[in-house]
C-alpha positions in Angstrom: 0.0 0.0 0.0 2.8 2.4 0.9 4.6 1.8 -2.4 1.5 2.3 -4.4 0.8 5.5 -2.5 4.3 6.8 -3.1 4.1 5.9 -6.8 0.8 7.8 -7.1 2.3 10.9 -5.4 5.3 11.0 -7.6 3.2 10.2 -10.8 0.8 13.0 -10.0 3.6 15.5 -9.3 5.4 14.4 -12.5 8.6 13.6 -10.6 8.7 10.0 -11.7 8.7 10.9 -15.4 12.2 12.2 -16.1 15.0 9.7 -15.7 17.4 11.2 -18.3 20.7 12.8 -17.5 20.7 16.5 -18.2 24.0 17.8 -19.5 24.8 21.5 -20.0 26.9 21.7 -23.2 30.0 23.8 -23.6 31.3 23.6 -20.1 34.7 22.6 -18.9 36.9 22.9 -15.9 39.4 25.8 -15.8 42.9 24.6 -15.8 43.4 25.7 -12.2 40.3 23.8 -11.1 41.5 20.5 -12.6 44.1 20.3 -9.8 41.6 20.6 -7.0 40.3 17.6 -4.9 36.8 16.1 -5.2 33.9 16.2 -2.8 30.9 13.9 -2.9 28.2 15.4 -0.6 25.9 12.6 0.4 22.5 13.1 2.2 20.4 10.4 3.8 17.1 12.0 4.5 15.9 11.5 8.1 19.1 9.7 9.2 19.0 10.8 12.8 22.3 11.4 14.6 22.1 8.2 16.6 21.1 5.9 13.7 24.5 4.7 12.6 25.2 3.2 16.0 21.6 2.4 16.9 21.1 0.4 13.7 24.7 -0.9 13.3 25.7 0.9 10.1 29.0 -1.0 10.0 30.7 0.9 7.1 29.9 4.4 8.5 31.2 3.2 11.9 34.4 1.9 10.3 35.0 5.4 8.8 35.0 7.1 12.2 38.6 6.1 12.8 39.8 7.3 9.4 37.8 10.5 9.3 35.7 12.9 11.4 32.3 12.5 13.0 30.2 15.0 14.8 28.1 13.9 17.8 25.3 15.6 15.9 24.5 18.2 13.3 21.8 20.7 14.3 19.2 21.3 11.5 17.8 24.7 10.8 14.3 25.6 11.7 11.9 24.2 10.6 13.6 20.8 10.7 12.0 19.8 7.4 13.5 18.3 4.2 13.4 21.2 1.7 14.5 24.0 4.0 17.4 22.0 5.4 18.8 20.6 2.2 18.9 24.1 0.9 20.5 25.4 4.1 23.3 22.9 3.8 23.7 23.8 0.1 23.8 27.6 0.7 25.1 28.2 4.3 22.0 30.2 5.1 19.1 29.8 7.5 15.7 29.2 5.8 14.3 32.6 6.5 17.5 34.0 4.9 17.5 31.9 1.7 13.7 32.0 1.2 12.8 28.3 1.3 11.0 28.7 4.7 9.0 25.5 4.7 8.0 22.6 2.5 4.8 24.5 1.8 4.4 28.3 2.3 2.9 31.4 0.8 5.0 34.0 -1.1 3.2 37.1 0.2 4.3 39.4 -2.6 3.2 37.2 -5.5 0.4 35.4 -3.7 1.7 32.0 -4.9 1.8 29.0 -2.6 5.0 27.0 -2.9 4.6 23.3 -2.6 7.4 20.8 -2.7 5.1 18.3 -4.6 4.7 20.8 -7.5 7.3 19.8 -10.0 7.0 23.1 -12.0 7.5 25.3 -8.9 10.4 23.2 -7.6 12.2 23.8 -10.9 11.7 27.6 -10.8 14.8 29.5 -9.7 12.8 32.4 -8.3 12.1 30.5 -5.1 15.7 30.0 -4.1 17.9 32.7 -2.7 21.6 32.5 -1.8 24.3 30.8 -4.0 24.2 27.0 -3.7 27.5 25.1 -3.8 27.0 23.9 -7.4 26.3 27.4 -8.6 29.3 28.7 -6.7 31.5 26.1 -8.4 30.1 26.5 -11.9 30.6 30.3 -11.7 34.3 29.7 -11.0 34.6 27.3 -13.9 34.5 24.1 -11.7 32.1 21.5 -13.0 29.5 20.1 -10.7 27.1 17.2 -10.9 24.0 16.2 -8.9 22.2 12.9 -8.5 19.5 14.7 -6.6 19.5 17.5 -4.2 16.8 20.0 -3.4 16.9 22.8 -6.0 19.7 21.2 -8.1 17.3 20.9 -11.0 16.2 24.6 -10.7 17.6 27.5 -12.8 19.3 29.5 -10.0 21.2 32.6 -11.1 20.8 31.2 -14.7 23.0 28.2 -13.6 22.4 24.5 -13.4 25.0 21.8 -12.4 26.9 20.6 -15.6 25.3 17.2 -15.1 22.1 16.6 -13.2 19.0 14.5 -12.8 15.5 15.6 -12.0 14.4 13.8 -8.8 12.7 10.4 -9.2 12.7 7.2 -7.3 12.9 4.9 -10.4 16.7 4.8 -11.0 18.1 2.0 -8.9 21.2 2.4 -6.7 23.6 0.3 -8.9 22.8 2.6 -11.9 23.3 5.7 -9.8 26.7 4.5 -8.4 27.8 3.6 -12.0 26.9 7.1 -13.2 29.0 8.7 -10.5 31.9 6.5 -11.6 31.3 7.5 -15.2 31.4 11.2 -14.2 34.7 10.7 -12.4 36.1 8.7 -15.3 35.7 11.6 -17.7 38.8 13.6 -18.9 40.1 16.1 -16.4 38.5 19.0 -18.1 35.1 17.5 -18.0 35.2 15.8 -14.6 32.9 17.2 -11.9 34.7 18.1 -8.7 31.5 18.5 -6.7 28.8 15.8 -6.7 25.6 15.7 -4.6 23.9 12.3 -3.9 20.7 11.7 -2.0 18.9 8.8 -0.3 15.2 8.9 0.6 14.8 5.5 2.2 15.4 6.1 5.9 13.0 9.1 5.9 10.3 7.1 4.1 10.4 4.2 6.6 10.9 6.3 9.7 7.8 8.4 8.7 5.6 5.4 8.1 6.6 3.0 10.8 8.2 5.4 13.4 12.0 5.7 14.1 12.1 2.7 16.5 10.8 0.2 14.0 13.0 -2.6 12.7 12.3 -1.6 9.1 14.2 1.6 9.8 17.2 -0.6 10.6 16.9 -2.2 7.2 16.8 1.2 5.4 19.8 2.5 7.5 21.8 -0.6 6.5 20.8 -0.2 2.9 22.2 3.3 2.8 25.3 2.2 4.7 26.0 -0.6 2.2 25.3 1.7 -0.8 27.9 4.2 0.5 30.4 1.4 0.9 29.7 0.2 -2.6 30.1 3.8 -3.9 33.5 4.2 -2.3 34.6 0.7 -3.5 33.5 1.5 -7.1 35.5 4.8 -7.1 38.7 3.5 -5.4 40.3 2.2 -8.6 40.2 5.7 -10.1 42.9 6.8 -7.7 41.4 10.3 -7.3 41.6 12.5 -4.1 37.9 12.1 -3.3 36.4 13.4 0.0 33.1 12.0 1.2 30.9 14.2 3.3 27.9 12.4 4.7 25.0 14.4 6.2 21.3 14.3 6.9 18.7 17.0 6.9 17.0 16.3 10.2 16.1 13.5 12.7 12.8 11.9 13.4 10.4 11.6 16.4 7.5 9.3 17.1 4.3 11.2 17.6 0.7 10.6 18.5 -0.9 10.1 15.1 -4.3 9.2 16.5 -5.1 12.2 18.7 -4.2 14.9 16.1 -5.1 18.5 15.9 -7.3 19.8 13.1 -7.3 23.3 11.8 -8.2 25.6 14.8 -11.7 27.1 14.5 -10.6 30.8 14.6 -8.8 30.3 11.3 -11.6 30.7 8.9 -10.8 30.6 5.2 -12.4 34.0 4.5 -9.9 35.8 6.8 -6.8 33.5 6.8 -4.8 31.4 4.5 -3.2 28.3 6.1 -1.0 26.1 3.9 -0.7 22.5 4.8 1.6 21.5 7.7 1.9 19.1 10.6 4.9 20.2 12.7 4.0 23.9 12.2 1.3 26.0 10.6 1.9 29.4 9.0 -1.1 31.7 9.3 -1.4 34.4 6.6 -3.9 37.1 7.3 -6.1 38.3 4.4 -7.3 41.1 6.8 -4.4 42.3 9.0 -6.9 43.9 11.4 -7.9 40.4 12.5 -4.4 39.3 13.6 -4.4 40.5 17.2 -7.9 39.3 18.1 -7.2 35.9 16.5 -3.9 35.7 18.2 -5.5 36.1 21.6 -8.2 33.5 20.7 -5.6 31.0 19.5 -3.6 31.4 22.7 -6.4 29.9 24.7 -5.9 26.5 22.9 -3.3 24.7 25.0 -2.7 22.0 22.4 -0.3 24.2 20.6 1.8 27.4 21.1 0.8 30.5 19.1 3.6 32.9 18.2 3.6 36.4 16.7 6.6 36.5 14.4 8.7 38.5 16.7 8.2 36.0 19.5 9.7 32.8 18.1 12.8 31.4 19.9 16.0 33.3 19.0 17.9 30.1 18.0 15.3 29.4 15.2 16.4 32.5 13.3 12.8 32.6 12.2 11.5 36.0 13.1 10.0 38.7 11.0 13.3 40.5 11.1 14.9 37.4 9.4 12.2 37.1 6.7 14.2 38.4 3.7 11.6 37.2 1.2 8.4 38.0 3.0 7.3 34.4 3.2 6.7 33.7 6.9 3.2 33.8 8.2 1.7 36.5 10.4 1.2 33.9 13.1 3.0 30.6 13.7 1.3 27.7 15.4 3.5 24.9 16.8 1.9 21.8 18.3 2.8 20.5 21.8 4.3 17.1 21.3 3.5 14.3 21.0 0.4 15.8 19.2 0.8 17.2 15.7 -1.5 18.9 13.2 -3.5 17.0 10.7 -5.5 19.1 8.2 -6.6 16.2 6.1 -9.1 13.4 6.5 -6.4 10.7 6.2 -4.5 9.2 9.2 -1.1 10.8 9.4 2.3 9.1 9.8 3.8 7.8 13.0 7.2 9.5 12.6 7.5 13.2 12.2 10.1 16.0 12.1 10.0 19.8 11.6 10.0 20.5 15.4 12.3 22.6 17.6 15.9 22.1 16.4 17.1 21.9 20.0 15.2 18.6 20.5 17.7 15.6 20.5 15.3 13.6 18.2 15.7 16.3 15.5 19.5 16.0 15.4 21.0 15.2 12.0 24.2 13.3 11.1 27.5 14.5 10.0 30.5 12.4 9.1 33.4 13.0 6.6 36.5 11.2 5.4 39.1 11.5 2.6 42.5 13.1 2.0 41.4 16.5 3.2 40.2 15.4 6.6 41.8 14.5 9.8 41.5 11.0 11.2 39.7 9.8 14.3 38.4 13.2 15.2 35.2 13.6 17.2 33.4 16.9 16.7 30.9 18.6 19.0 27.5 19.3 17.6 27.2 22.2 15.2 24.7 24.0 13.0 24.3 22.7 9.4 24.9 26.1 7.8 28.6 25.5 8.5 28.9 22.7 6.0 29.0 25.2 3.1 32.2 27.0 4.0 33.8 23.6 4.8 33.2 22.3 1.3 34.1 25.6 -0.3 37.4 25.5 1.5 38.2 22.0 0.4 37.4 22.9 -3.3 39.3 26.2 -3.1 36.2 28.2 -4.0 35.9 31.8 -3.1 32.7 33.3 -1.5 31.7 36.3 0.6 31.8 35.3 4.2 29.4 38.1 5.1 26.8 36.7 2.6 26.3 33.4 4.5 25.4 32.4 8.1 28.0 29.6 8.3 31.5 30.1 9.5 34.6 28.2 8.5 36.0 28.5 12.0 33.4 26.0 13.2 34.8 23.1 11.2 38.3 24.3 10.4 39.8 21.7 12.8 38.2 18.9 10.7 40.6 19.6 7.9 44.3 18.7 7.7 
């Protein structure tokens, strides 16, 4: 049933249709870039910080002695897939890069962004900042993507030199073979930055909850696939650095006693895009905000925020809202309850909650010729991955234009 539902979702959105490799013609590495090392940035969606040990990911565990591992990586708020993949790629918090949720309203245009809308996902206007593949390409370093949020969008008139539109049809052996093909190209055509994404852990942890044995199976699938990827690339003899991350963790919730749309939020006065871990409330009539805020605060099942009241560590206040995409009010359920705005039963595992919660913690691990060996790192925010990868690849960027700081992860490098 789950597989059929997923296939239906992807078929309706159009994501399952395009399995072709897209190649931007006329590109090549500048001579100076051909001497640089390589980075493969791997994300396993929903791979909570404790999963590699909890579920015995033997390959990732074996790499702890030959590389670096953080006790955890803190996601950006909200701890959801699209905002966090793009925060890792840009070094910016979601309210600063504009992808503030999986679903949200762009107040200026009146359009509602949805991650299930293939056309919207491919439009560069939704994405601020300069993602790593754009940074590389603009400095004549070729990049490739076997999936990453926004990697198939036209951002600053730039795509990766080689990329695939997201689908779940291409099997893992084919994907690994393609990465090897990319890195077997002549030096002037070989990508130095490659992104690679796994959805399996997130799918199973959502449906069955993070404690279910089926999550162990998906964790070990990812672990074996990364081992196979490294083994396939080893004969090439290239200085390849592997950076393994996840976007968020996962928490088991009460998916029976859920919260429907609160009564004060009538459609004539407010627009409320879909959400379960948070609800953005956009007022059609601003004069109704204060009275509705007071009414919503009476409901103890959730916390109601004005947008200058949210916790400081979220970086999610109106003053952070560079693209005018945050709601006028923000509703956050009190766990283990979550919102459910549909008539269908919601999933057992959820994320999107306060980034300070241990269950929301993501993973970070890295190994390769640029990294120190056997180093344990303290927890850090995911916006700091961007300057780390830029440093390895020798790419220049404006430190004032991002939220991440190279000083946070400098000690990971040789």
